[in-house]
C-alpha positions, 0 to 999 in steps of 0.5 A: 852231564851234558847230552848233545845227541841221541845215538840209540833207543832201548826198544828192541834191545836186550838189556842186562844193566840196571835202568835209571829212568828219566821220566818226562812229560810229553811236552818236555820231549820237544824242548831242545835245552833243559836240565833234568834229574833221573829217578836215581838223582843223576843230573842231566843237561840236554842240549839237542841242537843238531839233527836230533831235535827231540827225546823219544820214549826209550832213548838211551842218554848215558851208559856205563858198566853198571847202568843205562839212563833211559827216557820214559814219557809219563802217561797223562790224561788224554782225549781219544777219538777213533779214526773211523773214516778218512773224512771224519779223521781229516775234519777232526785233525783240521779243527785240532790244528786250527786250535793249535793243539798237539795231536798224536796218533796211536794205531787207529786212534787220535790222541790229545792232552785232555782239555775240557773245551776240546772234549766238549766240542768233540761231544757236540760234533758227535765224535764220541770222545773217550777220556783215559790215561796214555803215553803221548808218543807219536805226535803229528807234526806239520812244521816245515823248514821255511827253506824247504822248497828252495832246497828242493828247487820246486813248488807244489803250486802246479801239482794236480790235485785229484778229488772225486776222479776229477783233476784240479790245479792250484791256480792264482785267482786274481782277487782271492789268492789261491783257489781250486779251479777245474783243470779241463774246461770240458769237465765244466761243460759236462757238469 
């Protein structure tokens, strides 16, 4: 059976039919083309090329009179960091992104698949990371369509950025690329 789109999710629905679970790892949820097998042995080919780009926990892939095939994401070993304040959360998120590691959010926790070097770095930086086993469900994704700004017919280049009650503009510096510079020369004189 070939699945080309996901139309429903089982979360929030009353189900009376037998469930045939398709258990996948968190990293398999974003693969657009793959062959999988359910708990009852049903072969499923997933080919998500349209608007539906990934599988989510609870997605219904197949339904007949007797059963429903539902995706479930397996729990895995994770590192948990409490998102205590905005600045620390931004710092951790930035560092994780710089290392090109996946980052997930659940309530007020940042979650990532366990990696010893990342765990040791977090300990060294004083973040008190905890290890555990969890489903990784809500991945932060910063991928942007390369044609996004062309479709929007706008740019973020001249949008003011508010930092500490002062307005800054993104301006083209002659030698250093894009830099942040005060928008108002009076602010420079006062400081």
